[in-house]
C-alpha positions in Angstrom: 139.7 134.2 85.4 139.4 132.9 88.9 142.0 132.6 91.7 143.0 129.1 92.8 142.3 128.4 96.5 145.9 128.8 97.7 146.4 132.1 95.9 143.0 133.4 97.2 143.9 132.4 100.8 147.2 134.2 100.5 145.5 137.4 99.2 142.8 137.2 101.8 145.3 136.8 104.6 147.3 139.9 103.3 144.1 141.9 103.0 143.2 141.1 106.6 146.7 142.1 107.9 148.2 138.6 108.4 151.7 137.6 107.2 150.7 133.9 107.2 147.4 132.4 106.1 147.7 129.9 109.0 147.4 132.8 111.5 144.2 134.0 109.8 142.8 130.4 110.0 143.7 130.1 113.7 141.8 133.3 114.5 138.8 132.5 112.3 138.3 128.8 113.1 135.7 129.3 115.9 134.1 132.6 114.7 130.5 132.8 113.5 131.6 135.1 110.6 135.0 134.6 108.9 136.9 136.5 106.2 135.8 135.6 102.7 137.2 136.8 99.3 135.9 137.1 95.8 137.6 134.5 93.5 137.4 136.8 90.5 141.1 137.7 89.9 140.2 141.2 88.8 138.0 141.8 91.9 139.4 140.4 95.2 136.7 142.0 97.3 136.7 140.8 101.0 134.0 140.6 103.6 133.2 138.7 106.7 130.6 136.0 105.9 129.5 132.5 107.0 132.2 130.0 107.6 130.9 127.4 105.1 130.3 129.9 102.3 131.2 128.9 98.7 129.7 130.6 95.7 128.4 133.5 97.7 127.3 136.8 96.1 130.0 139.4 95.6 128.6 142.9 96.2 131.5 144.4 94.3 131.5 142.6 90.9 127.9 141.2 91.2 128.8 137.5 90.7 128.5 134.4 92.8 132.2 134.1 93.5 132.8 134.6 97.2 134.4 131.8 99.3 135.3 131.8 103.0 138.8 131.3 104.3 137.8 128.0 105.9 136.4 126.7 102.6 139.6 127.8 100.7 141.7 125.9 103.3 139.5 122.8 103.0 138.6 122.9 106.7 134.9 122.8 105.9 
């Protein structure tokens, strides 16, 4: 089962220490690497990756399920 983008963005923000996903996005919008999360509901692995990443490789669960915060928020 995969997380929906809104749920994934909420989890990613919490994992990065933000109370609000908008704060995460404000900090990440101009960075060369941004927080990304595995969309597998059982995994939730996070890593800083390329801003336009979708379908990136998750080192934890070995699947092409990573998406960046900017993609999840439809900013890219």
